[in-house]
KOLRO-495402 format. One record per residue: residue number from 1; x, y, z of N, C-alpha, C in turn. Coordinates in Angstrom, 1 decimal, m for minus. Layout:
N
(NUM (X Y Z) (X Y Z) (X Y Z))
...
This chain:
227
(1 (187.1 m24.3 159.9) (185.9 m24.8 159.2) (186.0 m26.3 159.0))
(2 (184.9 m27.0 159.2) (184.9 m28.5 159.1) (185.1 m28.8 157.6))
(3 (185.9 m29.8 157.3) (186.0 m30.4 156.0) (186.4 m29.3 154.9))
(4 (187.4 m28.5 155.1) (187.7 m27.4 154.2) (188.0 m27.8 152.8))
(5 (188.4 m29.0 152.6) (188.7 m29.4 151.2) (187.5 m30.2 150.5))
(6 (186.4 m30.1 151.1) (185.2 m30.9 150.6) (184.9 m30.5 149.2))
(7 (184.9 m29.2 148.9) (184.5 m28.7 147.6) (185.4 m29.2 146.5))
(8 (186.7 m29.2 146.9) (187.7 m29.7 145.9) (187.5 m31.2 145.7))
(9 (187.3 m31.9 146.8) (187.1 m33.4 146.7) (185.8 m33.7 145.8))
(10 (184.8 m32.9 146.1) (183.5 m33.1 145.3) (183.7 m32.8 143.8))
(11 (184.5 m31.7 143.5) (184.7 m31.4 142.1) (185.4 m32.5 141.4))
(12 (186.4 m33.1 142.1) (187.1 m34.3 141.5) (186.2 m35.5 141.3))
(13 (185.4 m35.7 142.3) (184.4 m36.9 142.2) (183.5 m36.6 141.0))
(14 (183.0 m35.4 140.9) (182.1 m35.2 139.8) (182.7 m35.4 138.4))
(15 (184.0 m34.9 138.3) (184.7 m35.2 137.1) (184.9 m36.7 136.8))
(16 (185.2 m37.4 137.8) (185.4 m38.8 137.7) (184.1 m39.5 137.3))
(17 (183.0 m39.1 137.9) (181.7 m39.7 137.6) (181.4 m39.4 136.1))
(18 (181.6 m38.1 135.7) (181.3 m37.8 134.3) (182.1 m38.6 133.3))
(19 (183.3 m38.8 133.6) (184.2 m39.6 132.7) (183.7 m41.1 132.7))
(20 (183.3 m41.6 133.9) (182.8 m43.0 134.0) (181.5 m43.2 133.3))
(21 (180.6 m42.2 133.3) (179.4 m42.2 132.5) (179.7 m42.3 131.1))
(22 (180.6 m41.5 130.6) (181.0 m41.6 129.2) (181.6 m43.0 128.8))
(23 (182.4 m43.5 129.7) (183.0 m44.8 129.4) (182.0 m45.9 129.3))
(24 (181.0 m45.8 130.3) (180.0 m46.9 130.4) (178.9 m46.8 129.3))
(25 (178.6 m45.6 128.8) (177.7 m45.5 127.8) (176.2 m45.6 128.1))
(26 (175.9 m45.5 129.5) (174.5 m45.6 129.9) (173.8 m44.3 130.0))
(27 (174.5 m43.2 129.9) (174.0 m41.9 129.8) (173.1 m41.5 131.0))
(28 (173.3 m42.1 132.2) (172.5 m41.9 133.3) (172.9 m40.7 134.1))
(29 (172.0 m40.1 134.9) (172.2 m39.1 135.9) (172.7 m39.8 137.2))
(30 (173.7 m39.3 137.8) (174.2 m40.0 139.0) (174.0 m39.1 140.2))
(31 (173.4 m39.6 141.3) (173.2 m38.8 142.5) (174.3 m39.3 143.5))
(32 (175.0 m38.4 144.1) (175.9 m38.7 145.2) (175.2 m38.7 146.5))
(33 (175.3 m39.8 147.2) (174.8 m39.9 148.6) (176.0 m39.7 149.5))
(34 (176.1 m38.6 150.2) (177.2 m38.3 151.1) (177.0 m39.1 152.4))
(35 (177.9 m40.1 152.6) (177.7 m40.9 153.8) (178.4 m40.3 155.0))
(36 (177.5 m39.8 155.9) (178.0 m39.0 157.0) (178.1 m39.9 158.3))
(37 (177.9 m41.2 158.2) (177.9 m42.0 159.4) (179.3 m41.8 160.1))
(38 (179.2 m41.9 161.4) (180.3 m41.7 162.4) (180.9 m40.3 162.4))
(39 (180.5 m39.4 161.5) (180.8 m38.0 161.6) (179.7 m37.3 162.4))
(40 (180.0 m36.1 162.9) (179.0 m35.3 163.6) (178.1 m34.6 162.6))
(41 (177.2 m33.8 163.1) (176.3 m33.0 162.2) (177.0 m32.0 161.3))
(42 (178.2 m31.7 161.7) (179.0 m30.8 160.8) (179.2 m31.3 159.4))
(43 (179.3 m32.7 159.3) (179.5 m33.3 158.0) (178.3 m33.1 157.1))
(44 (177.1 m33.2 157.7) (175.9 m32.9 156.9) (175.8 m31.5 156.5))
(45 (176.1 m30.6 157.4) (176.1 m29.1 157.0) (177.1 m28.9 155.9))
(46 (178.3 m29.5 156.0) (179.3 m29.3 155.0) (178.9 m29.8 153.7))
(47 (178.2 m30.9 153.7) (177.7 m31.5 152.4) (176.7 m30.5 151.8))
(48 (175.8 m30.0 152.6) (174.8 m29.0 152.1) (175.5 m27.8 151.5))
(49 (176.5 m27.3 152.2) (177.2 m26.1 151.8) (178.0 m26.3 150.4))
(50 (178.4 m27.6 150.3) (179.2 m27.9 149.1) (178.2 m28.2 147.9))
(51 (176.9 m28.2 148.1) (176.0 m28.4 147.0) (175.3 m29.7 147.0))
(52 (175.7 m30.6 147.9) (175.1 m31.9 148.0) (173.7 m31.8 148.7))
(53 (172.8 m32.6 148.3) (171.5 m32.6 148.9) (171.0 m33.9 149.5))
(54 (171.8 m35.0 149.3) (171.5 m36.3 149.8) (172.6 m36.8 150.7))
(55 (172.2 m37.3 151.9) (173.1 m37.9 152.8) (172.6 m39.2 153.2))
(56 (173.6 m40.1 153.6) (173.3 m41.5 153.9) (173.8 m41.8 155.3))
(57 (172.9 m42.5 156.1) (173.3 m43.0 157.4) (173.0 m44.5 157.5))
(58 (173.8 m45.2 158.3) (173.7 m46.6 158.5) (172.7 m47.0 159.6))
(59 (172.6 m46.2 160.7) (171.9 m46.6 161.9) (170.8 m45.5 162.2))
(60 (169.7 m46.1 162.5) (168.5 m45.2 162.8) (168.8 m44.2 163.9))
(61 (169.3 m44.7 165.1) (169.5 m43.8 166.2) (170.5 m42.7 165.9))
(62 (171.6 m43.0 165.3) (172.6 m42.0 164.9) (172.0 m41.0 164.0))
(63 (171.3 m41.5 163.0) (170.7 m40.6 162.0) (169.7 m39.7 162.6))
(64 (168.8 m40.2 163.4) (167.7 m39.3 164.0) (168.3 m38.2 164.9))
(65 (169.4 m38.6 165.7) (170.0 m37.6 166.5) (170.7 m36.5 165.6))
(66 (171.2 m36.9 164.5) (171.9 m35.9 163.6) (170.8 m35.0 162.9))
(67 (169.7 m35.6 162.5) (168.6 m34.9 161.9) (168.2 m33.7 162.8))
(68 (168.1 m34.0 164.1) (167.6 m33.0 165.0) (168.6 m31.9 165.2))
(69 (169.9 m32.1 164.8) (170.9 m31.1 165.0) (171.2 m30.4 163.7))
(70 (170.6 m30.7 162.7) (170.8 m30.1 161.4) (169.6 m29.3 160.9))
(71 (169.9 m28.1 160.5) (168.7 m27.2 160.2) (168.6 m26.9 158.7))
(72 (169.2 m27.8 157.8) (169.0 m27.6 156.4) (168.2 m28.8 155.8))
(73 (167.4 m28.6 154.8) (166.5 m29.6 154.3) (167.2 m30.7 153.4))
(74 (168.1 m31.4 154.0) (168.7 m32.5 153.3) (167.7 m33.7 153.1))
(75 (168.0 m34.5 152.1) (167.3 m35.7 151.8) (168.1 m36.8 152.6))
(76 (167.5 m37.5 153.5) (168.2 m38.5 154.3) (167.8 m39.9 153.8))
(77 (168.9 m40.6 153.6) (168.7 m42.0 153.1) (169.2 m43.0 154.1))
(78 (168.5 m44.0 154.4) (168.9 m45.1 155.3) (169.6 m46.2 154.4))
(79 (170.9 m46.3 154.6) (171.7 m47.2 153.7) (172.1 m48.5 154.4))
(80 (171.9 m48.5 155.8) (172.3 m49.7 156.5) (171.1 m50.6 156.8))
(81 (171.3 m51.7 157.5) (170.3 m52.6 157.8) (169.2 m52.0 158.7))
(82 (168.0 m52.2 158.4) (166.9 m51.8 159.2) (166.3 m52.9 160.0))
(83 (166.3 m52.8 161.3) (165.7 m53.9 162.2) (164.2 m53.7 162.1))
(84 (163.5 m54.8 162.1) (162.0 m54.7 162.0) (161.4 m54.0 163.2))
(85 (162.0 m54.0 164.4) (161.4 m53.3 165.5) (161.6 m51.8 165.4))
(86 (162.3 m51.3 164.4) (162.5 m49.9 164.2) (161.9 m49.3 162.9))
(87 (161.0 m50.1 162.3) (160.5 m49.7 161.0) (159.7 m48.4 161.0))
(88 (159.1 m48.1 162.2) (158.3 m46.8 162.2) (159.2 m45.6 162.0))
(89 (160.5 m45.7 162.3) (161.4 m44.6 162.1) (161.6 m44.3 160.6))
(90 (161.2 m45.1 159.7) (161.5 m44.9 158.3) (160.8 m43.7 157.8))
(91 (159.8 m43.1 158.5) (159.2 m41.9 158.1) (160.2 m40.8 157.9))
(92 (161.3 m40.8 158.6) (162.3 m39.7 158.5) (163.2 m39.7 157.3))
(93 (163.1 m40.8 156.5) (164.0 m41.0 155.4) (163.2 m40.9 154.0))
(94 (163.9 m40.4 153.0) (163.3 m40.4 151.7) (163.4 m41.7 151.0))
(95 (164.4 m42.5 151.4) (164.6 m43.8 150.7) (165.3 m44.8 151.6))
(96 (164.8 m46.0 151.6) (165.4 m47.1 152.3) (166.2 m47.9 151.3))
(97 (167.5 m48.0 151.4) (168.3 m48.6 150.4) (168.4 m50.1 150.6))
(98 (168.0 m50.6 151.8) (168.4 m51.9 152.3) (167.3 m52.8 152.6))
(99 (166.3 m52.9 151.7) (165.2 m53.9 152.0) (165.8 m55.3 151.7))
(100 (166.1 m56.0 152.7) (166.9 m57.2 152.5) (166.3 m58.5 152.9))
(101 (165.0 m58.5 153.2) (164.3 m59.8 153.5) (162.8 m59.6 153.3))
(102 (162.1 m60.7 153.1) (160.7 m60.7 152.9) (160.0 m60.2 154.2))
(103 (160.5 m60.6 155.4) (159.9 m60.2 156.6) (160.0 m58.7 156.8))
(104 (161.1 m58.1 156.5) (161.3 m56.7 156.6) (160.3 m56.0 155.6))
(105 (160.2 m56.5 154.4) (159.3 m55.9 153.4) (157.9 m55.9 153.9))
(106 (157.5 m57.0 154.6) (156.1 m57.0 155.1) (155.9 m55.9 156.2))
(107 (156.9 m55.8 157.1) (156.9 m54.8 158.1) (156.9 m53.4 157.6))
(108 (157.7 m53.1 156.6) (157.8 m51.8 156.1) (156.5 m51.4 155.3))
(109 (155.9 m52.4 154.6) (154.6 m52.2 153.9) (153.5 m51.9 154.9))
(110 (153.5 m52.5 156.1) (152.5 m52.2 157.1) (152.6 m50.7 157.5))
(111 (153.9 m50.2 157.7) (154.0 m48.8 158.0) (153.5 m47.9 156.9))
(112 (153.8 m48.3 155.7) (153.3 m47.5 154.5) (151.8 m47.4 154.4))
(113 (151.2 m48.5 154.7) (149.7 m48.6 154.6) (149.2 m47.8 155.8))
(114 (149.8 m47.9 156.9) (149.3 m47.2 158.1) (149.4 m45.7 158.0))
(115 (150.4 m45.2 157.3) (150.6 m43.7 157.1) (149.9 m43.2 155.9))
(116 (149.3 m44.1 155.1) (148.6 m43.7 153.9) (149.5 m43.3 152.7))
(117 (150.8 m43.7 152.8) (151.7 m43.3 151.7) (152.8 m44.4 151.6))
(118 (152.9 m45.0 150.5) (153.9 m46.1 150.3) (155.3 m45.6 150.6))
(119 (156.1 m46.5 151.2) (157.5 m46.2 151.5) (158.4 m46.5 150.3))
(120 (159.2 m45.6 149.9) (160.1 m45.8 148.8) (161.3 m46.6 149.3))
(121 (161.6 m47.7 148.5) (162.6 m48.7 148.9) (163.4 m49.1 147.7))
(122 (164.7 m49.5 148.0) (165.5 m50.3 147.1) (165.6 m51.7 147.6))
(123 (165.5 m52.7 146.8) (165.7 m54.1 147.2) (167.2 m54.4 147.2))
(124 (167.7 m54.8 148.3) (169.1 m55.2 148.4) (169.3 m56.5 147.8))
(125 (170.3 m56.6 146.9) (170.6 m57.9 146.2) (172.0 m58.3 146.5))
(126 (172.2 m59.5 146.8) (173.5 m60.1 147.1) (174.1 m60.7 145.9))
(127 (174.6 m59.9 145.0) (175.1 m60.4 143.7) (176.5 m60.9 143.8))
(128 (177.2 m60.6 144.9) (178.6 m61.1 145.1) (178.6 m62.5 145.6))
(129 (177.4 m62.9 146.3) (177.3 m64.2 146.8) (178.0 m64.4 148.1))
(130 (178.5 m63.4 148.8) (179.2 m63.5 150.0) (178.2 m63.7 151.2))
(131 (178.6 m64.6 152.1) (177.7 m64.9 153.2) (177.6 m63.7 154.2))
(132 (178.6 m62.8 154.2) (178.6 m61.7 155.1) (177.7 m60.6 154.6))
(133 (177.2 m60.6 153.4) (176.4 m59.6 152.9) (174.9 m60.0 152.9))
(134 (174.1 m59.0 153.2) (172.6 m59.3 153.2) (172.0 m59.2 151.9))
(135 (170.7 m59.4 151.8) (170.0 m59.2 150.6) (169.6 m60.5 149.9))
(136 (168.9 m60.3 148.8) (168.3 m61.5 148.1) (169.3 m62.0 147.1))
(137 (169.5 m63.3 147.1) (170.3 m63.9 146.1) (169.6 m64.0 144.7))
(138 (170.4 m64.3 143.7) (169.8 m64.4 142.4) (168.7 m65.4 142.3))
(139 (168.8 m66.5 143.0) (167.8 m67.5 142.9) (166.4 m67.1 143.4))
(140 (166.4 m66.2 144.4) (165.2 m65.8 145.1) (164.6 m64.5 144.5))
(141 (165.4 m63.8 143.6) (165.0 m62.5 143.3) (163.7 m62.4 142.5))
(142 (163.5 m63.2 141.5) (162.3 m63.1 140.7) (161.1 m63.4 141.5))
(143 (161.1 m64.5 142.4) (160.0 m64.8 143.2) (159.6 m63.6 144.2))
(144 (160.7 m63.0 144.8) (160.4 m61.9 145.7) (159.9 m60.7 144.9))
(145 (160.5 m60.4 143.7) (160.0 m59.3 142.9) (158.5 m59.4 142.6))
(146 (158.1 m60.6 142.3) (156.7 m60.8 142.0) (155.8 m60.7 143.3))
(147 (156.3 m61.2 144.4) (155.6 m61.1 145.7) (155.5 m59.6 146.1))
(148 (156.5 m58.9 145.9) (156.5 m57.5 146.4) (155.4 m56.6 145.6))
(149 (155.0 m57.1 144.5) (153.9 m56.3 143.8) (152.6 m56.3 144.5))
(150 (152.5 m57.3 145.5) (151.3 m57.4 146.3) (151.3 m56.6 147.5))
(151 (152.4 m55.9 147.8) (152.5 m55.1 149.1) (152.2 m53.6 148.8))
(152 (151.0 m53.2 149.2) (150.6 m51.9 148.8) (151.4 m50.8 149.5))
(153 (152.1 m51.1 150.6) (152.7 m50.1 151.5) (154.1 m49.8 151.1))
(154 (154.7 m50.4 150.0) (156.0 m50.1 149.6) (156.0 m49.8 148.1))
(155 (157.0 m49.0 147.7) (157.2 m48.7 146.3) (158.6 m49.1 145.9))
(156 (158.8 m50.0 145.1) (160.2 m50.5 144.8) (160.8 m49.5 143.7))
(157 (161.7 m48.7 144.1) (162.3 m47.7 143.2) (163.6 m48.2 142.5))
(158 (164.0 m49.4 142.9) (165.2 m50.0 142.3) (165.9 m51.0 143.2))
(159 (167.2 m51.1 143.0) (168.0 m52.1 143.8) (169.2 m51.5 144.3))
(160 (169.8 m52.1 145.4) (171.0 m51.7 145.9) (171.9 m52.9 146.0))
(161 (173.2 m52.7 145.8) (174.2 m53.8 145.8) (175.5 m53.3 146.4))
(162 (176.3 m54.3 147.0) (177.6 m54.0 147.4) (178.5 m55.1 146.8))
(163 (179.7 m54.6 146.4) (180.7 m55.6 145.9) (181.6 m56.0 147.0))
(164 (182.3 m57.1 146.7) (183.3 m57.5 147.7) (184.4 m56.5 147.8))
(165 (184.9 m56.2 149.0) (186.0 m55.3 149.2) (187.3 m55.7 148.6))
(166 (187.4 m57.0 148.4) (188.7 m57.6 147.8) (188.6 m57.9 146.3))
(167 (187.5 m57.5 145.7) (187.3 m57.8 144.3) (188.3 m57.1 143.4))
(168 (188.8 m57.7 142.4) (189.5 m57.0 141.4) (188.6 m56.4 140.4))
(169 (189.2 m55.7 139.4) (188.4 m54.9 138.5) (187.4 m55.7 137.7))
(170 (187.9 m56.9 137.2) (186.9 m57.7 136.3) (185.8 m58.2 137.2))
(171 (186.1 m58.6 138.4) (185.0 m59.1 139.3) (184.0 m57.9 139.7))
(172 (184.6 m56.7 139.9) (183.7 m55.6 140.1) (182.7 m55.3 139.0))
(173 (183.3 m55.4 137.8) (182.4 m55.2 136.6) (181.3 m56.2 136.5))
(174 (181.7 m57.5 136.8) (180.7 m58.6 136.8) (179.7 m58.4 137.8))
(175 (180.1 m58.0 139.1) (179.1 m57.9 140.2) (178.2 m56.8 139.9))
(176 (178.7 m55.6 139.4) (177.8 m54.5 139.1) (176.9 m54.7 137.9))
(177 (177.4 m55.5 136.9) (176.5 m55.8 135.8) (175.4 m56.8 136.3))
(178 (175.7 m57.7 137.2) (174.6 m58.5 137.8) (173.6 m57.7 138.5))
(179 (174.0 m56.7 139.2) (173.1 m55.8 139.9) (172.2 m55.1 138.9))
(180 (172.8 m54.7 137.8) (171.9 m54.0 136.7) (170.9 m55.0 136.2))
(181 (171.3 m56.3 136.0) (170.4 m57.3 135.6) (169.2 m57.5 136.6))
(182 (169.6 m57.4 137.9) (168.6 m57.5 139.0) (167.6 m56.3 138.9))
(183 (168.0 m55.2 138.5) (167.1 m54.0 138.3) (166.1 m54.4 137.2))
(184 (166.6 m55.0 136.1) (165.7 m55.4 135.0) (164.7 m56.4 135.5))
(185 (165.1 m57.3 136.4) (164.1 m58.2 137.0) (163.0 m57.5 137.7))
(186 (163.3 m56.5 138.5) (162.3 m55.7 139.2) (161.4 m54.9 138.2))
(187 (162.0 m54.4 137.2) (161.2 m53.7 136.2) (160.3 m54.7 135.5))
(188 (160.8 m55.8 135.1) (160.0 m56.9 134.5) (158.8 m57.3 135.3))
(189 (158.9 m57.3 136.6) (157.8 m57.6 137.5) (156.8 m56.5 137.6))
(190 (157.1 m55.4 137.1) (156.1 m54.3 137.1) (156.4 m53.2 138.1))
(191 (157.6 m53.2 138.7) (157.9 m52.2 139.7) (158.4 m50.9 139.0))
(192 (158.2 m49.7 139.5) (158.8 m48.5 139.0) (160.2 m48.3 139.3))
(193 (161.0 m49.3 139.0) (162.4 m49.4 139.4) (163.3 m48.7 138.5))
(194 (163.9 m47.6 138.9) (164.8 m46.9 138.1) (166.1 m46.6 138.7))
(195 (166.3 m46.8 140.0) (167.5 m46.4 140.7) (168.4 m47.7 141.0))
(196 (169.7 m47.5 140.8) (170.7 m48.5 140.9) (171.7 m48.0 141.9))
(197 (171.6 m48.3 143.2) (172.5 m47.8 144.2) (173.6 m48.7 144.4))
(198 (174.8 m48.4 143.9) (176.0 m49.2 144.0) (177.2 m48.4 143.8))
(199 (178.3 m48.8 144.4) (179.5 m48.1 144.3) (179.8 m47.3 145.6))
(200 (181.0 m47.5 146.2) (181.4 m46.7 147.3) (182.8 m46.1 147.0))
(201 (183.4 m45.6 148.0) (184.6 m44.8 147.7) (185.7 m45.6 147.0))
(202 (185.8 m46.9 147.2) (186.8 m47.7 146.6) (186.5 m48.2 145.2))
(203 (185.2 m48.1 144.8) (184.8 m48.8 143.5) (183.7 m48.0 142.7))
(204 (183.5 m46.7 143.1) (182.3 m46.0 142.5) (182.5 m45.8 141.0))
(205 (183.7 m45.6 140.5) (183.9 m45.3 139.1) (183.4 m46.6 138.2))
(206 (183.8 m47.7 138.7) (183.4 m48.9 137.9) (181.9 m49.1 138.1))
(207 (181.3 m48.8 139.2) (179.9 m48.9 139.4) (179.1 m48.0 138.4))
(208 (179.7 m46.8 138.3) (179.0 m45.8 137.4) (179.2 m46.3 135.9))
(209 (180.3 m46.9 135.6) (180.5 m47.5 134.2) (179.4 m48.5 134.0))
(210 (179.0 m49.2 135.0) (178.0 m50.3 134.8) (176.6 m49.8 135.1))
(211 (176.4 m48.5 135.2) (175.0 m48.0 135.2) (174.5 m47.5 136.6))
(212 (175.3 m47.4 137.6) (174.9 m46.8 138.9) (174.2 m45.5 138.7))
(213 (173.1 m45.3 139.4) (172.5 m44.0 139.4) (172.6 m43.3 140.8))
(214 (173.1 m44.1 141.7) (173.4 m43.5 143.1) (174.7 m44.1 143.5))
(215 (175.6 m43.3 144.0) (176.9 m43.8 144.6) (176.9 m43.3 146.1))
(216 (177.4 m44.2 147.0) (177.4 m43.9 148.4) (178.9 m43.6 148.8))
(217 (179.2 m42.3 149.0) (180.6 m41.9 149.2) (180.8 m41.3 150.6))
(218 (181.7 m41.9 151.4) (182.1 m41.3 152.7) (183.5 m40.8 152.7))
(219 (184.4 m41.8 152.7) (185.8 m41.5 152.9) (186.3 m40.6 151.7))
(220 (185.9 m40.8 150.5) (186.3 m40.0 149.4) (186.0 m38.5 149.6))
(221 (184.8 m38.2 150.3) (184.4 m36.9 150.5) (184.9 m36.3 151.8))
(222 (184.9 m37.1 152.9) (185.1 m36.5 154.2) (186.4 m37.0 154.8))
(223 (187.2 m37.9 154.1) (188.4 m38.4 154.7) (188.1 m39.6 155.6))
(224 (189.1 m40.0 156.3) (189.0 m41.2 157.2) (188.0 m40.9 158.3))
(225 (187.1 m41.8 158.5) (186.0 m41.6 159.5) (186.5 m41.8 160.9))
(226 (185.8 m41.1 161.8) (186.2 m41.2 163.2) (185.9 m42.7 163.7))
(227 (186.6 m43.1 164.7) (186.4 m44.5 165.2) (185.1 m44.5 166.1))
């Protein structure tokens, strides 16, 4: 059986999330996005069997191939960068976590208008300030939040953020608190922003303490990924 210890891993994760919610005091519900990238369709099936309903993929091509091999009604999230020439494939996903530029927002909005239903998105924010990370910086966030209100083809459901992999505990708290502040900016601009997607296998407990409503977990659930 693929991933025979997934149920035990998930139980531990849920316990840790519950404790982190208590410590943080935000009283939020937390959705686990099982990151199945680089694993085969068996990872998605295992996630469903373990009781998870949301899975995340980084690349359109890998995700679509996996969807066609999986016969359970999972909610598929696109958590990686979306190229503008592949925006039509967003129909296959319940949520785009990585709206990282104004040009991509315009392209995704066009798709939403064309299909007659707005695309649910999270705005990616670069709160760590690292050049290697995508997303909107603090200085640009308010302007873009206001601009996005004019795009009828997208619905901003919240924000997504990634912390530095080398950050210590205090820096992680600061980064995730900044992401929570970015969510407030989106709400203040009038968006129905309620989701805060942040935290991965190495830092999800601190992310939850700071208010994460979605955590993106791969290694913690499935072990070391295939190369």
